C-alpha positions as CSV (number, residue, x, y, z in Angstrom):
1,M,20.1,-6.4,-50.4
2,K,20.0,-2.7,-50.8
3,G,18.6,0.1,-48.6
4,H,18.3,3.9,-48.7
5,I,17.0,6.9,-46.7
6,R,14.5,9.5,-47.9
7,R,13.9,12.9,-46.3
8,R,10.2,13.2,-45.5
9,G,10.1,16.6,-43.8
10,K,11.9,18.4,-40.8
11,G,13.2,15.8,-38.4
12,R,11.4,12.9,-40.5
13,W,13.1,10.3,-42.4
14,A,11.8,7.3,-44.6
15,V,14.1,4.3,-44.2
16,V,13.7,1.8,-47.0
17,V,15.0,-1.7,-47.6
18,D,14.6,-3.4,-50.9
19,N,14.0,-7.1,-50.4
20,G,13.7,-8.3,-54.0
21,Q,10.6,-8.8,-56.3
22,R,7.2,-10.1,-55.7
23,P,6.0,-12.9,-57.9
24,D,3.9,-10.1,-59.8
25,G,7.1,-8.2,-60.6
26,K,6.6,-5.5,-58.1
27,R,9.5,-4.5,-55.6
28,R,9.2,-5.9,-52.1
29,Q,10.1,-3.2,-49.7
30,K,10.2,-2.4,-46.0
31,W,9.5,1.2,-45.0
32,V,10.0,2.6,-41.6
33,T,9.5,6.2,-40.7
34,I,12.2,7.7,-38.2
35,H,11.6,10.8,-36.3
36,G,15.0,12.6,-35.4
37,T,18.3,13.0,-36.9
38,K,19.8,11.5,-40.1
39,R,22.2,9.7,-38.0
40,D,19.2,7.9,-36.2
41,A,17.8,7.0,-39.7
42,E,21.2,5.6,-40.7
43,R,21.5,3.5,-37.6
44,E,18.1,2.1,-38.1
45,L,18.9,1.4,-41.7
46,G,22.0,-0.6,-40.5
47,K,19.8,-2.7,-38.2
48,M,17.3,-3.4,-40.9
49,L,20.0,-4.6,-43.4
50,V,21.6,-6.8,-40.8
51,A,18.3,-8.4,-40.0
52,A,17.4,-8.7,-43.6
53,N,20.8,-10.3,-44.7
54,G,20.4,-12.7,-41.9
55,G,17.2,-13.8,-43.1
56,G,15.5,-12.1,-40.3
57,L,13.3,-9.4,-42.0
58,V,9.8,-10.4,-42.4
59,E,7.1,-8.0,-43.4
60,A,4.5,-7.9,-40.4
61,G,2.0,-7.0,-43.1
62,R,-1.3,-5.4,-41.5
63,T,-0.7,-7.0,-38.0
64,S,-1.9,-4.7,-35.5
65,V,-0.3,-4.2,-31.9
66,R,-3.4,-5.6,-30.5
67,E,-3.3,-8.7,-32.7
68,H,0.3,-9.3,-31.6
69,L,-0.3,-8.7,-27.9
70,I,-3.0,-11.3,-27.9
71,R,-0.9,-13.7,-29.8
72,W,2.0,-13.1,-27.5
73,L,-0.1,-13.7,-24.4
74,N,-1.7,-17.0,-25.7
75,E,1.2,-18.5,-27.3
76,E,4.3,-17.3,-25.5
77,I,3.2,-16.3,-22.0
78,T,0.5,-18.6,-21.0
79,H,2.8,-21.5,-20.3
80,R,5.8,-19.6,-19.0
81,V,4.3,-17.7,-16.0
82,S,2.1,-18.5,-12.9
83,P,-1.6,-17.8,-13.3
84,T,-1.3,-14.7,-11.0
85,T,1.4,-13.3,-13.3
86,L,-0.5,-14.2,-16.4
87,W,-3.7,-12.6,-15.1
88,R,-1.6,-9.3,-14.3
89,Y,-0.2,-9.4,-18.0
90,R,-3.7,-9.8,-19.4
91,D,-5.1,-7.0,-17.3
92,I,-2.4,-4.6,-18.4
93,V,-2.8,-5.7,-22.0
94,E,-6.7,-5.4,-22.1
95,R,-7.1,-2.4,-19.9
96,A,-4.1,-0.2,-20.8
97,L,-2.0,-1.1,-23.9
98,V,-4.8,-2.4,-26.3
99,P,-7.1,0.8,-25.7
100,V,-4.1,3.3,-26.4
101,L,-1.7,1.4,-28.6
102,G,-3.7,-1.6,-30.1
103,G,-4.9,0.2,-33.3
104,H,-1.4,1.0,-34.5
105,R,0.0,-1.3,-37.1
106,L,2.9,-3.3,-35.6
107,S,5.4,-2.5,-38.2
108,R,4.9,1.3,-38.0
109,L,4.7,1.6,-34.2
110,Q,7.1,4.4,-33.2
111,P,8.9,5.3,-30.0
112,Q,7.0,8.6,-30.1
113,D,3.6,6.8,-29.9
114,I,4.7,4.8,-26.9
115,Q,6.1,7.9,-25.1
116,A,2.7,9.7,-25.8
117,A,0.9,6.9,-24.2
118,Y,3.0,7.0,-21.2
119,N,2.5,10.6,-20.7
120,G,-1.0,10.4,-21.3
121,W,-1.3,7.7,-18.6
122,I,0.3,9.9,-16.0
123,E,-1.5,13.1,-17.0
124,N,-5.1,11.6,-17.7
125,G,-5.0,8.1,-16.2
126,R,-6.5,5.3,-18.2
127,H,-8.3,5.4,-21.4
128,D,-11.6,6.0,-19.6
129,G,-10.2,9.2,-17.9
130,R,-10.3,7.9,-14.3
131,G,-7.2,9.6,-12.5
132,G,-3.6,9.7,-13.4
133,L,-1.6,6.7,-12.9
134,S,1.5,6.4,-10.8
135,P,4.9,6.1,-12.4
136,Q,5.3,2.9,-10.9
137,T,2.1,1.6,-12.8
138,V,3.4,2.9,-16.0
139,V,6.8,1.3,-15.5
140,H,4.9,-2.0,-15.2
141,H,3.1,-1.2,-18.4
142,H,6.5,-0.4,-20.0
143,R,7.9,-3.8,-18.9
144,V,5.0,-5.8,-20.4
145,L,5.1,-4.0,-23.8
146,R,8.8,-4.1,-23.9
147,Q,8.5,-8.0,-23.5
148,A,5.8,-8.3,-26.2
149,L,7.7,-6.2,-28.6
150,A,10.9,-8.2,-28.0
151,Q,9.0,-11.3,-28.9
152,A,7.9,-9.7,-32.0
153,V,11.6,-9.0,-32.9
154,R,12.5,-12.8,-32.2
155,W,9.5,-13.8,-34.5
156,N,11.0,-11.5,-37.2
157,L,7.9,-9.4,-37.4
158,I,9.9,-6.1,-36.7
159,A,13.6,-5.4,-36.9
160,A,13.8,-3.4,-33.7
161,N,12.0,-2.9,-30.5
162,P,10.7,0.6,-30.3
163,A,10.1,0.3,-26.6
164,E,13.7,0.1,-26.1
165,R,14.2,3.7,-27.2
166,V,11.4,5.0,-24.7
167,R,12.4,6.1,-21.2
168,P,9.8,5.2,-18.6
169,P,8.9,7.6,-15.8
170,R,11.4,7.7,-12.9
171,V,10.0,6.0,-10.0
172,T,10.6,7.2,-6.4
173,R,11.5,4.2,-4.3
174,Y,9.1,3.4,-1.4
175,E,10.8,3.7,1.9
176,P,9.2,1.4,4.4
177,R,8.4,2.8,7.7
178,V,11.0,2.0,10.2
179,L,9.4,-0.2,12.9
180,D,11.4,-0.7,16.0
181,E,10.9,-3.5,18.5
182,S,8.9,-1.3,20.9
183,A,6.5,-0.5,18.2
184,A,6.0,-4.0,17.2
185,V,5.2,-4.8,20.8
186,R,2.7,-2.1,20.9
187,L,1.2,-3.5,17.7
188,I,1.0,-7.0,19.1
189,D,-0.5,-5.8,22.3
190,A,-3.2,-3.8,20.5
191,L,-4.2,-6.8,18.4
192,E,-4.2,-9.3,21.5
193,N,-7.8,-10.2,21.2
194,S,-8.1,-9.9,17.2
195,R,-7.7,-12.7,14.6
196,L,-4.9,-10.6,13.2
197,L,-2.6,-11.4,16.2
198,V,-1.2,-14.6,14.8
199,P,-0.5,-13.3,11.3
200,V,1.3,-10.4,12.7
201,V,3.2,-12.2,15.3
202,L,4.4,-14.7,12.6
203,A,5.4,-11.8,10.3
204,V,7.4,-10.2,12.9
205,A,9.1,-13.3,14.3
206,T,9.7,-15.0,10.8
207,G,9.7,-12.4,8.2
208,M,7.1,-14.6,6.1
209,R,5.2,-13.0,3.3
210,R,1.3,-12.4,3.6
211,G,0.4,-15.2,1.1
212,E,2.7,-17.6,2.9
213,I,1.2,-17.0,6.3
214,L,-2.2,-17.3,5.0
215,A,-1.3,-20.8,3.4
216,L,0.4,-22.0,6.5
217,R,-1.0,-25.3,7.9
218,W,-0.6,-26.9,11.4
219,T,1.1,-29.9,9.7
220,D,3.8,-27.5,8.6
221,V,4.5,-26.4,12.2
222,D,6.5,-28.4,14.9
223,L,5.7,-26.5,18.2
224,G,8.1,-29.0,20.0
225,R,11.1,-27.9,18.0
226,G,9.8,-24.5,17.4
227,T,10.0,-24.6,13.6
228,L,7.7,-24.2,10.8
229,L,8.0,-25.1,7.1
230,V,7.2,-22.7,4.3
231,C,6.2,-24.7,1.3
232,R,3.3,-22.7,-0.4
233,S,1.5,-19.3,-0.8
234,L,-2.1,-18.4,-1.0
235,A,-2.7,-16.2,-4.2
236,Q,-5.9,-14.5,-5.5
237,V,-6.6,-14.2,-9.2
238,K,-9.8,-12.7,-10.3
239,G,-11.3,-13.3,-7.0
240,N,-10.4,-17.0,-7.0
241,L,-8.1,-18.3,-4.4
242,R,-5.4,-20.8,-5.1
243,F,-2.5,-22.3,-3.4
244,K,0.8,-22.2,-5.4
245,D,4.5,-23.3,-4.9
246,P,7.1,-20.7,-3.8
247,K,8.7,-18.5,-6.4
248,S,12.2,-20.4,-6.3
249,A,13.6,-23.4,-4.8
250,K,15.0,-21.0,-1.9
251,G,11.3,-20.2,-1.2
252,T,10.7,-23.5,0.4
253,R,12.5,-23.4,3.8
254,T,12.4,-24.3,7.6
255,V,12.4,-21.4,9.7
256,A,13.1,-21.2,13.5
257,M,10.6,-19.3,15.6
258,P,11.3,-17.5,18.7
259,A,9.6,-18.6,22.0
260,F,7.0,-15.7,22.0
261,A,5.7,-17.0,18.6
262,V,5.6,-20.7,19.5
263,E,3.5,-19.7,22.7
264,C,1.1,-17.5,20.5
265,L,0.6,-20.6,18.2
266,R,0.0,-22.9,21.3
267,R,-2.8,-20.5,22.7
268,H,-4.3,-20.0,19.2
269,R,-4.6,-23.6,18.6
270,I,-6.5,-24.2,21.6
271,K,-9.0,-21.3,20.7
272,Q,-9.2,-22.8,17.1
273,N,-10.2,-26.0,18.3
274,E,-13.0,-24.6,20.5
275,V,-14.4,-22.8,17.4
276,R,-14.1,-26.0,15.3
277,L,-16.1,-28.0,17.9
278,R,-18.8,-25.3,18.3
279,L,-19.4,-24.9,14.5
280,G,-19.2,-28.8,13.9
281,P,-20.1,-29.7,10.4
282,S,-20.1,-26.2,9.0
283,Y,-16.5,-25.7,9.9
284,H,-14.3,-26.2,6.7
285,D,-11.2,-28.0,7.9
286,G,-8.4,-27.2,5.6
287,D,-5.8,-27.3,8.6
288,L,-5.2,-23.7,8.0
289,I,-3.7,-21.7,10.9
290,C,-4.6,-18.2,9.8
291,C,-8.0,-18.3,8.1
292,R,-11.6,-17.2,8.4
293,L,-13.8,-17.9,11.4
294,D,-15.3,-20.9,9.5
295,G,-11.9,-22.3,8.5
296,K,-12.0,-21.2,4.9
297,P,-9.0,-19.4,3.4
298,W,-8.6,-15.8,4.1
299,A,-8.5,-13.8,0.8
300,P,-5.3,-11.8,0.8
301,A,-7.0,-8.6,-0.4
302,T,-9.6,-8.9,2.4
303,F,-6.8,-9.6,5.0
304,T,-5.0,-6.4,4.2
305,T,-8.2,-4.3,4.3
306,V,-8.9,-5.8,7.8
307,F,-5.2,-5.1,8.8
308,M,-5.3,-1.4,7.7
309,D,-8.8,-0.8,9.3
310,A,-7.4,-2.1,12.6
311,I,-4.4,0.1,12.2
312,R,-6.5,3.1,11.8
313,R,-9.0,1.9,14.8
314,H,-6.3,1.5,17.2
315,K,-4.5,4.8,16.1
316,L,-1.2,2.8,15.4
317,P,1.8,3.8,13.4
318,R,0.7,3.6,9.6
319,V,2.5,0.7,8.4
320,R,1.8,-1.8,5.4
321,F,1.6,-5.6,6.6
322,H,4.8,-6.1,4.4
323,D,6.6,-3.7,6.5
324,L,6.8,-6.2,9.1
325,R,8.8,-8.4,6.8
326,H,11.1,-5.5,6.3
327,A,11.5,-4.9,10.1
328,H,12.2,-8.5,10.6
329,A,15.2,-8.4,8.2
330,S,16.4,-5.0,9.7
331,W,16.4,-6.2,13.1
332,S,18.3,-9.5,12.0
333,A,21.0,-7.3,10.5
334,K,21.1,-5.0,13.6
335,Y,21.5,-8.1,15.9
336,G,24.7,-9.2,13.8
337,Q,23.0,-12.1,11.9
338,H,25.0,-13.1,8.9
339,P,23.3,-11.9,5.6
340,K,23.1,-15.7,4.5
341,T,21.1,-16.6,7.5
342,V,18.7,-13.8,6.9
343,S,18.4,-14.6,3.2
344,E,17.5,-18.2,4.1
345,R,14.8,-17.0,6.7
346,L,13.4,-14.7,4.2
347,G,13.3,-17.3,1.3
348,H,15.5,-15.2,-1.2
349,S,17.5,-16.7,-3.9
350,S,20.3,-14.5,-3.2
351,T,21.8,-12.4,-0.3
352,K,21.9,-9.3,-2.7
353,I,18.2,-9.2,-2.9
354,T,17.9,-9.4,0.7
355,M,20.3,-6.6,1.6
356,D,19.2,-4.4,-1.4
357,T,15.5,-4.7,-0.7
358,Y,14.8,-5.3,3.1
359,T,17.6,-4.2,5.2
360,S,18.0,-0.7,6.1
361,I,21.0,0.8,8.1
362,S,19.6,2.2,11.3
363,P,21.4,4.9,13.4
364,D,22.3,2.0,15.9
365,L,24.2,0.2,13.1
366,Q,25.9,3.5,12.0
367,E,26.9,4.0,15.7
368,R,28.1,0.4,16.2
369,A,30.1,0.6,12.9
370,A,32.0,3.9,14.1
371,K,32.5,2.4,17.5
372,Q,34.1,-0.8,16.0
373,L,36.2,1.2,13.8
374,D,37.4,3.3,16.6
375,Q,38.3,0.3,18.7
376,A,40.1,-1.4,15.8
377,F,42.2,1.8,15.1
378,A,43.0,2.1,18.9
379,A,44.1,-1.4,18.9
380,A,46.3,-1.0,15.9
381,R,48.0,2.1,17.3
382,E,48.8,0.1,20.5
383,T,50.3,-2.7,18.5
384,S,52.3,-0.2,16.4
385,F,53.6,1.6,19.4
386,A,54.7,-1.7,21.1
387,N,56.5,-2.9,17.8
388,R,58.4,0.5,17.7
389,L,59.4,0.0,21.3
390,Q,60.9,-3.3,20.6
391,T,62.6,-2.4,17.4
392,D,64.1,0.9,19.0
393,E,65.2,-0.9,22.3
394,P,69.2,-0.9,22.4
395,A,70.7,-4.6,22.3
396,G,71.3,-5.7,25.9
397,S,69.2,-3.1,27.5
398,N,68.2,-3.7,31.0
399,L,65.0,-1.7,31.0
400,T,62.3,-3.3,33.0
401,G,58.7,-3.5,32.2
402,D,57.7,-0.6,34.3
403,S,60.6,1.4,32.5
404,R,59.2,0.6,29.3
405,K,55.7,1.8,30.3
406,A,57.2,5.1,31.4
407,L,58.5,5.6,28.0
C-alpha cells in the first residue's frame, strides 16, 4: 500500500493513497484535500494508510452527506434511541444539516465546510434566514453530525471524522435562578386557586421533572404513607403525547413527600372527584393527578406556556419550572442531606450528576462551612494544648486541676 502528498496551492495539499488496480487496469486511488500545513497532510496520510492496511479504506463513491445522514437515521439510530430523541435527531438533520451540508460528497467533506456552517448558523440563523441560532443549539447540531460521521468511519466510508477537527462555539452555562424557601411559599400562595398549584407543590416538595409530574397517577401515590412512585414520564413528539419509561433504572424510584404536599394532594383529590362527577361520561378517566380539566393528559409544552403566563400575571420572580427541581436539590444540600439521598430522590444514575448539575453553593452553606472549620480548629487547639500540658508536667507533680487551668 502506497501513498503520497501533492502540493495544490498555498496551504492546500492533496493526500493520495494507491489502493491497487481496477479490473480495467486503472489505478484505484483515494484523494483527500487538506487545508493547513504539510504536517497536517502527513498526519492525514498516516491515518489513511493505517485504515487501508487494515482493510478499512473503502471508497465512499458519490455518496452525499444527505444520503449518509438519512441512512444513519434509518439503520443505526431508529432502534437505539427513544422516539423523542429520534424526532429531535430527524429535526436537526432535516432542518439544519441537510440544507447546509447535504450537497457535499461525503468523502470530500472538510472541517472548513463544517466550521463555515456553524458560523453561518450563529450569524444568519437557519437556512431560511430566520434569526441567529444560539451557541447551545449549534452544539446540539455538532453532536448529531459528529455521531453520524463517526458511524461513517465505522462503516469504512471515510478514514477520519472531519467533525472531530472542528470546535463548536463556546456555550455559557445557564445559571438557574436561586429560589429560596420564602420565594417558593409566595409562588405556592399565588397559585392557590390555580390548576398549577399541585404541579408546583410536587416539584418543590419532591424535585420531580415536568414530564414525571404530568404522568403521575393516583395509583402511584400512597397518601397514608406519604410516598409516591415515579415510574413513567409524559413526552410530546410532533404534537403527539405518549407515556415512556424513565431514562435509566434509577429513574424509577419511590419518593417520600413532606406533610404539606400530602395535604395538598388530599384537597386536590376531593376537587378532582367533584369535577369528574359533574362532567360524567365526558370526563376522560386516565387516573392522572395533574391533567386537563376533562382528565386528558396535559401537553408539556402547553403546561410550560400556562406556567410562564401565570408567573408574569402574578408578577412573580422569573423562573423556569425546571428551576423548582434545582431549588429542591439545593435545599436538600443546605439541610445537610447526604448526596446519595438527594441523587435517589431526583432519579439520577450517579451523585456526580446531581452535584454538578443541580446543587449550588449558597452563602448559607459557605458560612456554615467556615464556622464548622473554625470550630474544628478551635477544638484541635484545645486538644493540642492539653496534650502539651500532660507531656511537660514533671513526674510526681502535685499540681491540682485548678493550678493546671491557671497555667
